[in-house]
N, C-alpha and C positions, 0 to 999 in steps of 0.2 A: 222304707219301701224299696229304695234303690237296690240295696244288697239282696233283699228278699226276691225282687223281680229277677235278678240275675241267677240265683242259686236254686230256688225251689218252686214247686207248683203251689198254686193258691186257689182256694174255693171260697165262696160266700154261702153261708147257710142262714136262711131266714125262717124263724119259728113264729107263726101267727096264731094266736088263740082265737077260737070262735065257739059259739054255743050251738049245740046240736041235740035236740030232744032233751033239753034241760041239763046236759052234761057239757063241760068245757073240754074240747079236744084241741089238738095242736096240728095245724097244717105245716108241714116241713118242706121247704124248697131248697135245693142245692144247685148252685150254678157256678161253672168255671169262670175264672178271670183270665183275660188276655193281657199279655205283656208285649211291649215294644211295638205298639201301633205306629205307623209312619207319622212323623211330626209330633209325637207325644213324648213326654218325659218318662224316664224309667221309674220315677218316683210315683207315677200314676198307673193304677191297674184298672182295666176296663172290664166291666161285667156285662152291662147291656141286657140284663134279664127283665122280663115283663110277665106278670101273672095277675090273675083275678082272684079275689077272695071275698067271702061274705064275712063281715066283721061286726062286732058289737062293741062300741067304744065305751060302754059302761062296765065292762069286765074289769076285775081287779088285776088279772094278769096282763102284762104288756107284751107287745111284739119284741122279739130279740133278733139282732143281726150278729152272726159269729163269723170271724175270719179263720179259716182252716188252712193249714199248711202241711205239706208232705214232711215225713220224718227226716228226710235228708236228700242229698243229690242222687243217691242210688235208688230212690223210691221208684217202683215200677210206673210206667207211663199209663196209669189207669185213673179213672175218676170215681172210684168207689170211695164212699165216705170213710170206710174203715182204714184206708191208707193215709188218712190225714188226722192231725190233732188240732184242737182249738188253741189259737194263740192270742186271740183278742175277741171281745164281745161288747155290745152296747145295746141298751134298751131304747125302744122308740115309744116314749110316753104317748098315750092317746091324745093329749093336748097338742103335742108336736105333730102327730098324725093329722089331726084336724087342721092345724095351721098349714101343713103341706097341701091339703086339699084346697084351702082358700088362697094361698099366696104362691104356691109353686115349690120347687125342690128345697129340701132342708138337709142340713148336715148332721149326721149321727156320729158322735165320737165313739171310737173303739178303745177300750181299756185293756191293757195287757192281762192275760189270763193268769200269769204267775210271774214271780221275779222278786228280787230282794229290794222291794220298794215299800216305804212306809205307806204310801198311797199308790193305788194302781196307776201306772204310767199310761198316758194317751199315746197310742202308736199310730193313729191316723183317723180318718173319718170316711164315712160312706155317704154319698149323695143320693138321697131317696126322693122319688117323686110319687105322689099319691093323687089319683084322680077318681072322681065318681064315675062308675061304669055306665051310669045313665047319660053321661055327657060325652060327646064325641064318639058316636057309634062306629064311625069308619075306622077308628083306631083300635077297636076291641079285637082281641085275639079269637080266632076260630079254633077252639080246643077240641081235641079228640082223645078219648080214653085209650090208653095203651096198656095191655095186660101182660103180665109176666107168664112165660111158658117155660117149664123146666123139663129137661130130658135126662133121666137117670139111665146111663148106658151100661155100666158093669161095676163089679166090686172085686178088687184084688185082695187076696188073703194069703198070708204065709202058711205053707203046709206044715211048718214046724209048730204052729200054735195048737194048743189042745182043743180049742173050740171048733166044733164041726159046723158046717154051713146049713145043715138041715134045719128047717123051720125058722131060719133067720129072715127077718123082714125089716123094712125101712119105713119110718114115719117122717114125712116132710111137712113142715108147716108153711103153707103158702099165703096165709093171711090170718087175721084175728080169729076167724071162726071156720077156717078151712084147713083140713089135713088130708093128705093122700097117703096111701099105704102101698108098698111095693115089695113083693116077695122075690128072693133070688131064684132064678130059674134052675131047675135040676138038669134040664136038657141043655146041651151045648157048652157045658163047663170044660175048661182045658187048663193045662199047666204051662206057665210061661216063666222061665227063669227061677224056678223054685217056688213060684206063687200060683195059687189056684185062682183062676179068673171065672167068676160066675156072672153070666149075662143077666140084665134086668129088663132093658127095653121098655121103659115106661115113660110116657109123656103126659103132662097135665097142664092145664091153664088155670091161673088164679081167677077166682070169680070176681074179685074187686080190682079196679084199675090200679096199676102200680105207678104209672106215669101219666101225665096229661101234657099233650104236645100240640102246638100249632104246626101241623105237618107242612103246610105250604110255605110258611115263613121259617121253618126249621128252628122254632123256639121251644125250649123246654119250659113248660108252665109250672109244673110241680112234679115231685117225686125224686127218688123212688120211695115208695111206701109199700111194704116194709123196707128198711135199709139193709136188712140181713135175713137170709133164710136159715132156719135151724132144722137139722136132720138128726134123727136118732136111729140107732140099730138095736133091734130087740130079738130075743128068742123066748117066746111065750111071754111071761111077766118079768123077764130078766133083762135089764138094760145093759147092753154090751159096749156101746160106743156113742160118741157125740161129735158133731161137726157143725160149723157155721160158715156160710158163704155170703160175703158182702154182695149186695145188688148194685151194679154200676149206675152212675149217672149217664143218661143217654148223651152221646156225642153228636156233633153236627153230621158225622158220617152215618151214624145210626138213623138219625131222623131223615137224612137224604134217602137212605134205603127204604124207609117206610113210605116215602112219597112215590116210589116207583110203582106204576100200575101193575096189578097182578102179583105183587110181592108183599103179602100181608104180614110177614115177619122177618126179622133180622137177628142174627146171632150176636149177642152182646158180650158174652164171656164163655170160656171153656176151661174147666179146671179139673186137675187130678187132686181131689180134696182128701186131705189126711183126716182120718177118723180117729179121734182120741179114745183110747180104751178106758173103760171104767174099772173099778176095783174088782167087779164081779168076774172079769175075764182072766185076771192074773197074767196078762200078756205084756205088761210094761206100758210104755207111753203111747204106742200106736197099735190100733186094732186092724187097720187095713186102709186101702185107698179107694175112694169112690169117684168114678168118672161121671162128671156132671156138665151139662151145657144149659145155658140160660138164653132165652130168646125174648125179644120184645115183639108183641103181636097185636095187630089191629083186629078186633073181634066184633066190630059194629055190624058186620054183614053176616055173622054166624050166630048160632044159638048157643049160649053158654049152658052147661049142665046146671040143673037145680042144686041148691046147696044140699050136700049129703049129711045125713045125721049119723055121726060116727059113734055108735053106741055098742057095737058087737063085732067080733072078729069075722063071722060069716058075711056081714055087710061089707066089711073091708075087702074080703076076698072077691066078692061080686064086683065091686068097683074096679079092682085091679084087673080082673079078667076082662071086663068090658072094655077098658082102656087098651089092653094088650091086643084085643081082637081088632080094634080100629087100626093099630099100627102094623100088624102082621098080615100081609095079603094072603088070600086063600090059595091053596095049592091048585094048579091048573088041572082041569078035568082030564 
C-alpha cells in the first residue's frame, strides 16, 4: 500500500446485490480514496464513504468490495471508473455483514486479482461498518437524486471521406430504457481545417438518477449508474460509427457546486469523443469526432419528461425538434 499510495490513484468499488420485483439487481458505489492524511501512515488509504442500501441477507450473491487503481502515473486526473483497473477484491459474506451490524467494524480481506501465485495473495483489507438504518436517525444521510444531463454540441467529419452527412443521426443511450435521437443540423455547417463541422445543439436529461448525493455533507452515496454512455451514428438502417463515454464519479468540487443556491447543475466532463468507424463506412479506424459535455443536475424542482416510446423514426424526429426548440431562443420581433 505504501508504494501504491505514492505512485497511483486508488478507488474502492462496492457491489451490493438486492432484490427488486423478484429480480436480483446490483447497486454499484464507487468512492475515491485519500492518501497522506496528516498523522497517518502511507500504508493506510482513507475512503470515508457512507451510503444506505436495502439488502436481503438470504440472497445467494454476496456483496463484493473491489480495489481499483489507475493504469499508471500518467493516468489523467479523473475519477471515471474506465480509467482504472481492478487489482484486488474481496467478498463480504452475509454472516460477516450481520456480525458487523451486531459487533461493529469488520475487516474484509482483499485478494490480488491476478499474478503468479498458486493462491491469490492478500494485498490488504478494508474496514467495513454496517448499521441498521432504523438506529441512530441523526446519522442518516439526506440523499438527493442527481440526474445526468448530456449536451451534444457538434460533429466533425473529414471532407475526404465518401460518406455524406445528409440523413445522419445519433442515438445516445442514457439509461436502461431511455434513448435520445439527434440529427445533424443542415443549417450552420462550416469547414474548419479540412473538416466539415455540423452543429447538433441537443440537450437531454436522463429520466433515472445517475448519482445519489448528500449535498450538504458533500458525500457521494451511490453512482454513477450507468458507468458509461454509449452513442451510435446511423444513416437510415446503416450503422456508421460507435463511441463510448465513461461517466465520472462526482468529486467534492462537483458536489460543492450542486449545493450553491440557484445553481442546479455543474459540468463534470467535456470531451472531443472519437467515433470509431464500422465496416459499412469503409473509412478506416475513425469516422469523426463528437463534441460532448456531461452535467450533473438536480431535477427535484422540475418536471422530467415522460418516458418516450421509441418505436418509429417520426416519433424520434418529434422528440429532437421539441428539445431543440427549448434550447434555441425565438428570434426577436
